[in-house]
TORKOL-4160 file (C-alpha; in steps of 0.2 Angstrom, whole numbers, padded with zeros to 4 digits, m for minus):
318
<pt num="1" X="0607" Y="0620" Z="0626"/>
<pt num="2" X="0594" Y="0606" Z="0626"/>
<pt num="3" X="0598" Y="0590" Z="0618"/>
<pt num="4" X="0585" Y="0579" Z="0610"/>
<pt num="5" X="0584" Y="0562" Z="0600"/>
<pt num="6" X="0572" Y="0555" Z="0588"/>
<pt num="7" X="0562" Y="0539" Z="0590"/>
<pt num="8" X="0557" Y="0528" Z="0575"/>
<pt num="9" X="0539" Y="0528" Z="0569"/>
<pt num="10" X="0543" Y="0513" Z="0558"/>
<pt num="11" X="0555" Y="0498" Z="0557"/>
<pt num="12" X="0560" Y="0485" Z="0569"/>
<pt num="13" X="0562" Y="0497" Z="0584"/>
<pt num="14" X="0544" Y="0504" Z="0582"/>
<pt num="15" X="0538" Y="0492" Z="0596"/>
<pt num="16" X="0531" Y="0495" Z="0613"/>
<pt num="17" X="0546" Y="0488" Z="0622"/>
<pt num="18" X="0559" Y="0496" Z="0611"/>
<pt num="19" X="0550" Y="0514" Z="0612"/>
<pt num="20" X="0548" Y="0513" Z="0630"/>
<pt num="21" X="0566" Y="0507" Z="0633"/>
<pt num="22" X="0573" Y="0521" Z="0622"/>
<pt num="23" X="0562" Y="0535" Z="0629"/>
<pt num="24" X="0566" Y="0530" Z="0647"/>
<pt num="25" X="0584" Y="0529" Z="0645"/>
<pt num="26" X="0585" Y="0545" Z="0636"/>
<pt num="27" X="0576" Y="0553" Z="0650"/>
<pt num="28" X="0588" Y="0545" Z="0663"/>
<pt num="29" X="0603" Y="0552" Z="0653"/>
<pt num="30" X="0597" Y="0570" Z="0653"/>
<pt num="31" X="0590" Y="0572" Z="0636"/>
<pt num="32" X="0578" Y="0586" Z="0636"/>
<pt num="33" X="0566" Y="0581" Z="0622"/>
<pt num="34" X="0562" Y="0567" Z="0610"/>
<pt num="35" X="0554" Y="0568" Z="0593"/>
<pt num="36" X="0547" Y="0557" Z="0580"/>
<pt num="37" X="0541" Y="0559" Z="0562"/>
<pt num="38" X="0524" Y="0558" Z="0553"/>
<pt num="39" X="0517" Y="0547" Z="0540"/>
<pt num="40" X="0500" Y="0539" Z="0540"/>
<pt num="41" X="0499" Y="0529" Z="0523"/>
<pt num="42" X="0512" Y="0527" Z="0510"/>
<pt num="43" X="0508" Y="0522" Z="0492"/>
<pt num="44" X="0517" Y="0508" Z="0484"/>
<pt num="45" X="0524" Y="0519" Z="0471"/>
<pt num="46" X="0531" Y="0536" Z="0476"/>
<pt num="47" X="0537" Y="0548" Z="0463"/>
<pt num="48" X="0539" Y="0563" Z="0475"/>
<pt num="49" X="0556" Y="0568" Z="0479"/>
<pt num="50" X="0562" Y="0566" Z="0497"/>
<pt num="51" X="0569" Y="0583" Z="0502"/>
<pt num="52" X="0582" Y="0577" Z="0514"/>
<pt num="53" X="0595" Y="0567" Z="0505"/>
<pt num="54" X="0605" Y="0570" Z="0488"/>
<pt num="55" X="0596" Y="0555" Z="0479"/>
<pt num="56" X="0578" Y="0560" Z="0483"/>
<pt num="57" X="0574" Y="0542" Z="0487"/>
<pt num="58" X="0563" Y="0540" Z="0502"/>
<pt num="59" X="0567" Y="0522" Z="0505"/>
<pt num="60" X="0557" Y="0506" Z="0506"/>
<pt num="61" X="0549" Y="0509" Z="0523"/>
<pt num="62" X="0530" Y="0507" Z="0523"/>
<pt num="63" X="0524" Y="0502" Z="0540"/>
<pt num="64" X="0522" Y="0517" Z="0552"/>
<pt num="65" X="0514" Y="0520" Z="0569"/>
<pt num="66" X="0503" Y="0535" Z="0571"/>
<pt num="67" X="0514" Y="0550" Z="0578"/>
<pt num="68" X="0502" Y="0558" Z="0591"/>
<pt num="69" X="0497" Y="0540" Z="0597"/>
<pt num="70" X="0515" Y="0536" Z="0599"/>
<pt num="71" X="0519" Y="0551" Z="0609"/>
<pt num="72" X="0504" Y="0548" Z="0620"/>
<pt num="73" X="0511" Y="0531" Z="0623"/>
<pt num="74" X="0528" Y="0537" Z="0627"/>
<pt num="75" X="0521" Y="0551" Z="0638"/>
<pt num="76" X="0514" Y="0538" Z="0650"/>
<pt num="77" X="0531" Y="0529" Z="0651"/>
<pt num="78" X="0541" Y="0545" Z="0655"/>
<pt num="79" X="0539" Y="0559" Z="0667"/>
<pt num="80" X="0550" Y="0573" Z="0662"/>
<pt num="81" X="0556" Y="0573" Z="0644"/>
<pt num="82" X="0547" Y="0584" Z="0632"/>
<pt num="83" X="0538" Y="0577" Z="0617"/>
<pt num="84" X="0540" Y="0585" Z="0600"/>
<pt num="85" X="0530" Y="0581" Z="0585"/>
<pt num="86" X="0545" Y="0582" Z="0573"/>
<pt num="87" X="0536" Y="0586" Z="0563"/>
<pt num="88" X="0517" Y="0584" Z="0562"/>
<pt num="89" X="0511" Y="0586" Z="0543"/>
<pt num="90" X="0496" Y="0598" Z="0547"/>
<pt num="91" X="0486" Y="0595" Z="0530"/>
<pt num="92" X="0485" Y="0577" Z="0534"/>
<pt num="93" X="0472" Y="0579" Z="0548"/>
<pt num="94" X="0456" Y="0589" Z="0552"/>
<pt num="95" X="0463" Y="0604" Z="0562"/>
<pt num="96" X="0450" Y="0603" Z="0575"/>
<pt num="97" X="0453" Y="0585" Z="0578"/>
<pt num="98" X="0471" Y="0587" Z="0578"/>
<pt num="99" X="0470" Y="0602" Z="0590"/>
<pt num="100" X="0460" Y="0591" Z="0602"/>
<pt num="101" X="0473" Y="0576" Z="0601"/>
<pt num="102" X="0487" Y="0588" Z="0604"/>
<pt num="103" X="0479" Y="0596" Z="0619"/>
<pt num="104" X="0475" Y="0579" Z="0626"/>
<pt num="105" X="0493" Y="0574" Z="0625"/>
<pt num="106" X="0498" Y="0590" Z="0633"/>
<pt num="107" X="0485" Y="0588" Z="0647"/>
<pt num="108" X="0490" Y="0569" Z="0650"/>
<pt num="109" X="0509" Y="0573" Z="0650"/>
<pt num="110" X="0508" Y="0587" Z="0662"/>
<pt num="111" X="0512" Y="0600" Z="0649"/>
<pt num="112" X="0527" Y="0592" Z="0640"/>
<pt num="113" X="0521" Y="0594" Z="0622"/>
<pt num="114" X="0530" Y="0604" Z="0608"/>
<pt num="115" X="0521" Y="0605" Z="0592"/>
<pt num="116" X="0532" Y="0604" Z="0577"/>
<pt num="117" X="0523" Y="0608" Z="0561"/>
<pt num="118" X="0526" Y="0605" Z="0543"/>
<pt num="119" X="0518" Y="0606" Z="0526"/>
<pt num="120" X="0523" Y="0588" Z="0520"/>
<pt num="121" X="0532" Y="0583" Z="0504"/>
<pt num="122" X="0524" Y="0567" Z="0497"/>
<pt num="123" X="0510" Y="0571" Z="0485"/>
<pt num="124" X="0505" Y="0553" Z="0484"/>
<pt num="125" X="0501" Y="0552" Z="0503"/>
<pt num="126" X="0491" Y="0568" Z="0501"/>
<pt num="127" X="0481" Y="0560" Z="0487"/>
<pt num="128" X="0478" Y="0544" Z="0497"/>
<pt num="129" X="0472" Y="0554" Z="0512"/>
<pt num="130" X="0460" Y="0565" Z="0502"/>
<pt num="131" X="0467" Y="0581" Z="0509"/>
<pt num="132" X="0465" Y="0598" Z="0502"/>
<pt num="133" X="0475" Y="0599" Z="0486"/>
<pt num="134" X="0494" Y="0596" Z="0488"/>
<pt num="135" X="0498" Y="0613" Z="0479"/>
<pt num="136" X="0489" Y="0622" Z="0493"/>
<pt num="137" X="0497" Y="0614" Z="0507"/>
<pt num="138" X="0506" Y="0630" Z="0512"/>
<pt num="139" X="0491" Y="0640" Z="0514"/>
<pt num="140" X="0482" Y="0625" Z="0522"/>
<pt num="141" X="0496" Y="0624" Z="0535"/>
<pt num="142" X="0495" Y="0643" Z="0539"/>
<pt num="143" X="0477" Y="0642" Z="0542"/>
<pt num="144" X="0478" Y="0626" Z="0553"/>
<pt num="145" X="0490" Y="0634" Z="0564"/>
<pt num="146" X="0478" Y="0649" Z="0566"/>
<pt num="147" X="0465" Y="0636" Z="0570"/>
<pt num="148" X="0476" Y="0629" Z="0584"/>
<pt num="149" X="0479" Y="0645" Z="0592"/>
<pt num="150" X="0461" Y="0650" Z="0592"/>
<pt num="151" X="0455" Y="0634" Z="0599"/>
<pt num="152" X="0469" Y="0634" Z="0612"/>
<pt num="153" X="0467" Y="0652" Z="0618"/>
<pt num="154" X="0449" Y="0657" Z="0616"/>
<pt num="155" X="0435" Y="0655" Z="0628"/>
<pt num="156" X="0423" Y="0655" Z="0614"/>
<pt num="157" X="0432" Y="0649" Z="0599"/>
<pt num="158" X="0427" Y="0654" Z="0582"/>
<pt num="159" X="0435" Y="0653" Z="0565"/>
<pt num="160" X="0430" Y="0657" Z="0547"/>
<pt num="161" X="0443" Y="0652" Z="0534"/>
<pt num="162" X="0445" Y="0644" Z="0517"/>
<pt num="163" X="0448" Y="0627" Z="0524"/>
<pt num="164" X="0440" Y="0627" Z="0541"/>
<pt num="165" X="0424" Y="0635" Z="0548"/>
<pt num="166" X="0416" Y="0634" Z="0565"/>
<pt num="167" X="0408" Y="0644" Z="0579"/>
<pt num="168" X="0397" Y="0641" Z="0594"/>
<pt num="169" X="0408" Y="0627" Z="0601"/>
<pt num="170" X="0416" Y="0623" Z="0617"/>
<pt num="171" X="0434" Y="0616" Z="0616"/>
<pt num="172" X="0439" Y="0609" Z="0633"/>
<pt num="173" X="0450" Y="0604" Z="0641"/>
<pt num="174" X="0463" Y="0616" Z="0633"/>
<pt num="175" X="0482" Y="0613" Z="0634"/>
<pt num="176" X="0490" Y="0614" Z="0651"/>
<pt num="177" X="0504" Y="0625" Z="0644"/>
<pt num="178" X="0499" Y="0644" Z="0642"/>
<pt num="179" X="0495" Y="0652" Z="0631"/>
<pt num="180" X="0498" Y="0635" Z="0622"/>
<pt num="181" X="0511" Y="0622" Z="0618"/>
<pt num="182" X="0526" Y="0630" Z="0609"/>
<pt num="183" X="0524" Y="0629" Z="0590"/>
<pt num="184" X="0540" Y="0625" Z="0580"/>
<pt num="185" X="0539" Y="0627" Z="0561"/>
<pt num="186" X="0549" Y="0614" Z="0551"/>
<pt num="187" X="0556" Y="0617" Z="0534"/>
<pt num="188" X="0571" Y="0626" Z="0526"/>
<pt num="189" X="0563" Y="0636" Z="0512"/>
<pt num="190" X="0560" Y="0654" Z="0512"/>
<pt num="191" X="0542" Y="0651" Z="0514"/>
<pt num="192" X="0545" Y="0640" Z="0529"/>
<pt num="193" X="0556" Y="0654" Z="0537"/>
<pt num="194" X="0542" Y="0667" Z="0534"/>
<pt num="195" X="0529" Y="0655" Z="0542"/>
<pt num="196" X="0540" Y="0653" Z="0557"/>
<pt num="197" X="0543" Y="0671" Z="0558"/>
<pt num="198" X="0524" Y="0676" Z="0557"/>
<pt num="199" X="0515" Y="0661" Z="0565"/>
<pt num="200" X="0528" Y="0651" Z="0575"/>
<pt num="201" X="0536" Y="0651" Z="0592"/>
<pt num="202" X="0552" Y="0644" Z="0584"/>
<pt num="203" X="0560" Y="0637" Z="0569"/>
<pt num="204" X="0565" Y="0618" Z="0567"/>
<pt num="205" X="0575" Y="0615" Z="0552"/>
<pt num="206" X="0585" Y="0599" Z="0546"/>
<pt num="207" X="0602" Y="0602" Z="0540"/>
<pt num="208" X="0602" Y="0590" Z="0526"/>
<pt num="209" X="0590" Y="0598" Z="0513"/>
<pt num="210" X="0601" Y="0599" Z="0497"/>
<pt num="211" X="0590" Y="0613" Z="0490"/>
<pt num="212" X="0592" Y="0623" Z="0506"/>
<pt num="213" X="0608" Y="0617" Z="0515"/>
<pt num="214" X="0611" Y="0621" Z="0533"/>
<pt num="215" X="0626" Y="0610" Z="0536"/>
<pt num="216" X="0638" Y="0624" Z="0540"/>
<pt num="217" X="0638" Y="0638" Z="0553"/>
<pt num="218" X="0638" Y="0651" Z="0539"/>
<pt num="219" X="0623" Y="0643" Z="0531"/>
<pt num="220" X="0614" Y="0641" Z="0547"/>
<pt num="221" X="0618" Y="0659" Z="0552"/>
<pt num="222" X="0611" Y="0665" Z="0535"/>
<pt num="223" X="0595" Y="0656" Z="0539"/>
<pt num="224" X="0593" Y="0663" Z="0556"/>
<pt num="225" X="0597" Y="0680" Z="0550"/>
<pt num="226" X="0583" Y="0678" Z="0537"/>
<pt num="227" X="0571" Y="0672" Z="0551"/>
<pt num="228" X="0574" Y="0687" Z="0561"/>
<pt num="229" X="0572" Y="0699" Z="0546"/>
<pt num="230" X="0555" Y="0691" Z="0542"/>
<pt num="231" X="0550" Y="0692" Z="0560"/>
<pt num="232" X="0553" Y="0711" Z="0560"/>
<pt num="233" X="0543" Y="0712" Z="0544"/>
<pt num="234" X="0529" Y="0703" Z="0552"/>
<pt num="235" X="0529" Y="0715" Z="0567"/>
<pt num="236" X="0536" Y="0702" Z="0579"/>
<pt num="237" X="0551" Y="0702" Z="0591"/>
<pt num="238" X="0565" Y="0692" Z="0583"/>
<pt num="239" X="0572" Y="0688" Z="0600"/>
<pt num="240" X="0556" Y="0680" Z="0605"/>
<pt num="241" X="0558" Y="0666" Z="0592"/>
<pt num="242" X="0567" Y="0650" Z="0597"/>
<pt num="243" X="0578" Y="0640" Z="0586"/>
<pt num="244" X="0579" Y="0621" Z="0586"/>
<pt num="245" X="0591" Y="0612" Z="0574"/>
<pt num="246" X="0591" Y="0594" Z="0568"/>
<pt num="247" X="0607" Y="0586" Z="0563"/>
<pt num="248" X="0606" Y="0572" Z="0551"/>
<pt num="249" X="0624" Y="0565" Z="0552"/>
<pt num="250" X="0635" Y="0558" Z="0566"/>
<pt num="251" X="0641" Y="0570" Z="0579"/>
<pt num="252" X="0659" Y="0570" Z="0583"/>
<pt num="253" X="0672" Y="0557" Z="0577"/>
<pt num="254" X="0689" Y="0558" Z="0569"/>
<pt num="255" X="0695" Y="0572" Z="0557"/>
<pt num="256" X="0682" Y="0579" Z="0546"/>
<pt num="257" X="0685" Y="0591" Z="0531"/>
<pt num="258" X="0666" Y="0593" Z="0526"/>
<pt num="259" X="0664" Y="0609" Z="0536"/>
<pt num="260" X="0648" Y="0602" Z="0544"/>
<pt num="261" X="0643" Y="0608" Z="0561"/>
<pt num="262" X="0647" Y="0596" Z="0575"/>
<pt num="263" X="0657" Y="0584" Z="0564"/>
<pt num="264" X="0675" Y="0581" Z="0568"/>
<pt num="265" X="0685" Y="0579" Z="0585"/>
<pt num="266" X="0679" Y="0585" Z="0602"/>
<pt num="267" X="0688" Y="0601" Z="0601"/>
<pt num="268" X="0678" Y="0606" Z="0585"/>
<pt num="269" X="0661" Y="0600" Z="0592"/>
<pt num="270" X="0664" Y="0610" Z="0608"/>
<pt num="271" X="0668" Y="0626" Z="0597"/>
<pt num="272" X="0653" Y="0622" Z="0586"/>
<pt num="273" X="0641" Y="0621" Z="0601"/>
<pt num="274" X="0647" Y="0637" Z="0608"/>
<pt num="275" X="0644" Y="0645" Z="0591"/>
<pt num="276" X="0627" Y="0638" Z="0590"/>
<pt num="277" X="0622" Y="0644" Z="0607"/>
<pt num="278" X="0629" Y="0661" Z="0602"/>
<pt num="279" X="0618" Y="0661" Z="0587"/>
<pt num="280" X="0602" Y="0657" Z="0597"/>
<pt num="281" X="0601" Y="0638" Z="0594"/>
<pt num="282" X="0593" Y="0632" Z="0611"/>
<pt num="283" X="0588" Y="0615" Z="0605"/>
<pt num="284" X="0599" Y="0602" Z="0596"/>
<pt num="285" X="0591" Y="0586" Z="0589"/>
<pt num="286" X="0602" Y="0571" Z="0584"/>
<pt num="287" X="0599" Y="0554" Z="0576"/>
<pt num="288" X="0605" Y="0541" Z="0587"/>
<pt num="289" X="0594" Y="0526" Z="0582"/>
<pt num="290" X="0604" Y="0510" Z="0578"/>
<pt num="291" X="0599" Y="0493" Z="0572"/>
<pt num="292" X="0594" Y="0487" Z="0589"/>
<pt num="293" X="0589" Y="0494" Z="0606"/>
<pt num="294" X="0606" Y="0490" Z="0613"/>
<pt num="295" X="0615" Y="0499" Z="0599"/>
<pt num="296" X="0604" Y="0514" Z="0601"/>
<pt num="297" X="0606" Y="0515" Z="0619"/>
<pt num="298" X="0625" Y="0514" Z="0617"/>
<pt num="299" X="0624" Y="0528" Z="0605"/>
<pt num="300" X="0614" Y="0538" Z="0617"/>
<pt num="301" X="0625" Y="0535" Z="0632"/>
<pt num="302" X="0641" Y="0539" Z="0621"/>
<pt num="303" X="0633" Y="0556" Z="0616"/>
<pt num="304" X="0628" Y="0560" Z="0634"/>
<pt num="305" X="0645" Y="0556" Z="0640"/>
<pt num="306" X="0655" Y="0564" Z="0626"/>
<pt num="307" X="0644" Y="0579" Z="0621"/>
<pt num="308" X="0634" Y="0585" Z="0636"/>
<pt num="309" X="0650" Y="0591" Z="0646"/>
<pt num="310" X="0655" Y="0602" Z="0631"/>
<pt num="311" X="0642" Y="0615" Z="0634"/>
<pt num="312" X="0642" Y="0628" Z="0648"/>
<pt num="313" X="0626" Y="0623" Z="0655"/>
<pt num="314" X="0626" Y="0604" Z="0651"/>
<pt num="315" X="0610" Y="0595" Z="0647"/>
<pt num="316" X="0592" Y="0600" Z="0651"/>
<pt num="317" X="0581" Y="0615" Z="0645"/>
<pt num="318" X="0591" Y="0631" Z="0640"/>
């Protein structure tokens, strides 16, 4: 199993020195990937419901770095760790421009990019960015993924869709990875599962969505089973789809009665990791950011020391 951690795009640790320190230490410890979120501009008043906690409150953060730029910066500070857009909100950006930015990161990082894609949830941010209508974000995302694939794999790319249209262009250099960087689809809804099954190389859900909870093994198993059924319906091989899982709560610790995956003592964490690997989860993302760089590094070191040895293969790509 490959372990990953998230880097902040906002807050006191979203600085050059902090991001460099965290990325380099994670690489030294053997984490296989790092990821970061995506916000470009946040209106002062947000009525949209945040999907990943019970309250629906997004919080007060309003200062954010640009995600692809951050990953490009971190790529230059590291040499092995993979870089995951976790996730890139596709409707926020022109798809041709986004495809160029992503392929540039892949080229300059030596083929270390994984493209996590999502539809987004904050209508006010869509409105501020003058994107296609918020209500059409699912269809926009589907089309933009197809645009990426066309630009990244065709010698003479051409696309004629509802939201993007081009022909007679040269798109070079393409990504280093062939046929293209892995595309992980974020989201937990039935529509997200169908998108992952039809258009993605993997599924990248977060466990804390109250509307679509994936906190327990049985809940996650139902989600993976649905993913595989949708893949068969789409004429794709279910075994070819990867699964990455983002945990939004502390891993390990004392006794726990919640039934959450990876919560509780080491014996339960070890059992849960084995169950996740048997289910086909090859990538596990954990939140280890603390209030300071030192606190964050201590959490990363404790995780590496306490959790990496509990898997048969240890850290690194599955």
